[in-house]
C-alpha positions, -999 to 999 in steps of 0.1 A, spaced: 304 -521 289 296 -553 269 289 -585 286 322 -597 281 337 -565 298 357 -554 270 356 -521 252 353 -525 214 363 -496 191 337 -489 165 361 -497 135 366 -531 148 332 -539 137 341 -529 99 371 -549 103 356 -579 118 328 -581 93 354 -578 64 378 -605 78 376 -618 116 415 -625 111 424 -590 102 402 -575 132 424 -598 157 457 -590 138 449 -551 145 432 -550 177 447 -579 194 482 -582 179 484 -545 172 497 -549 137 491 -524 110 506 -518 75 496 -490 50 491 -497 15 476 -476 -11 442 -483 -2 445 -474 36 467 -443 23 437 -430 2 412 -438 29 433 -419 56 438 -388 33 400 -388 31 394 -390 66 418 -363 74 394 -336 62 364 -349 87 388 -359 115 397 -322 122 375 -315 155 352 -286 150 318 -273 146 302 -257 115 267 -237 114 250 -235 79 214 -227 70 202 -243 100 223 -274 100 248 -276 128 279 -300 115 300 -316 144 334 -331 133 355 -361 150 327 -363 175 335 -389 204 311 -416 206 300 -441 233 273 -470 238 275 -484 274 253 -514 268 274 -526 239 307 -512 252 315 -493 220 337 -466 217 348 -443 189 346 -411 167 319 -402 142 337 -384 111 307 -360 107 272 -356 128 248 -332 114 221 -321 135 193 -306 111 169 -278 129 152 -268 95 123 -294 102 98 -293 132 116 -324 147 153 -321 147 173 -346 127 204 -361 139 223 -378 109 260 -395 113 282 -391 81 310 -415 76 338 -409 50 352 -441 30 377 -443 0 365 -460 -32 328 -468 -42 301 -486 -25 308 -524 -17 288 -554 -18 294 -564 17 276 -543 46 309 -536 67 307 -499 60 269 -498 68 273 -516 104 300 -493 111 277 -462 105 249 -479 122 271 -485 152 277 -447 152 239 -442 150 233 -465 181 258 -446 202 243 -411 194 207 -425 203 220 -438 235 240 -404 244 214 -381 229 181 -401 237 169 -398 202 160 -420 175 179 -417 141 163 -430 112 189 -428 87 226 -414 79 250 -415 50 282 -431 37 302 -405 14 326 -423 -10 359 -407 -24 357 -422 -56 322 -416 -64 321 -381 -47 284 -387 -36 267 -397 -4 251 -430 -3 216 -427 21 216 -457 49 183 -465 65 188 -481 99 162 -507 97 156 -534 121 178 -559 98 209 -537 99 202 -526 138 203 -564 145 235 -571 124 254 -543 141 243 -554 175 254 -590 168 284 -581 153 292 -557 185 288 -589 205 307 -612 183 336 -587 181 335 -584 220 340 -621 222 368 -622 196 388 -596 215 379 -610 251 392 -644 238 425 -629 226 430 -656 201 437 -649 163 414 -670 139 436 -692 114 442 -679 82 419 -688 54 432 -674 19 405 -655 -2 419 -638 -32 392 -610 -32 400 -601 0 434 -610 8 454 -594 -23 437 -559 -15 443 -562 25 476 -542 37 482 -570 63 486 -597 38 526 -599 43 521 -602 82 490 -623 80 506 -648 52 473 -663 47 486 -690 23 515 -703 47 500 -699 80 488 -732 96 454 -734 116 452 -715 150 488 -699 146 490 -663 155 516 -640 136 535 -638 168 538 -675 172 547 -680 137 575 -651 139 589 -666 170 592 -702 151 613 -685 125 638 -671 150 641 -700 172 673 -718 166 667 -752 152 689 -780 168 
């Protein structure tokens, strides 16, 4: 359990780094809408999210593996975890499936690193790297879990826990590059929402009769 006493979904770290308001809308206000981007991502995940195991050439693959990190208070699932016994030292490697292509920000990398931190605590091992598989490129992008990424992931976990513990949705700040691609733009209303208003507050004002 985190210092705040809040259990944080691993997916929330990715949402928080992309946009703290988006994270709050999803994980505090429980608002979700699907658009083309999220639908493509969901279909890609369906291939990996079927619980099961495979064994090929010394590599054991576990799919939809439950994860938890007691110290950071994280819970979630790994799309795929490979247990490679072909070398002298067994290798554990998490694989996360994403739509599109590699991104400029590190949100996907943090989500993957959080999975690795969970596996390290659960299994008592050290995990040096994992991979992100992008649907558009059809290729894996190897991710090294160096000290900088680990620190970023741990800090993001703490900040996300604090956001969820406060239970307040951050104010909207319109950013075309992010907002126009977000499935929650109609609920978030980044151009119209005033500072400190939650979606629930804004909706209540719209249905309150005026004198």
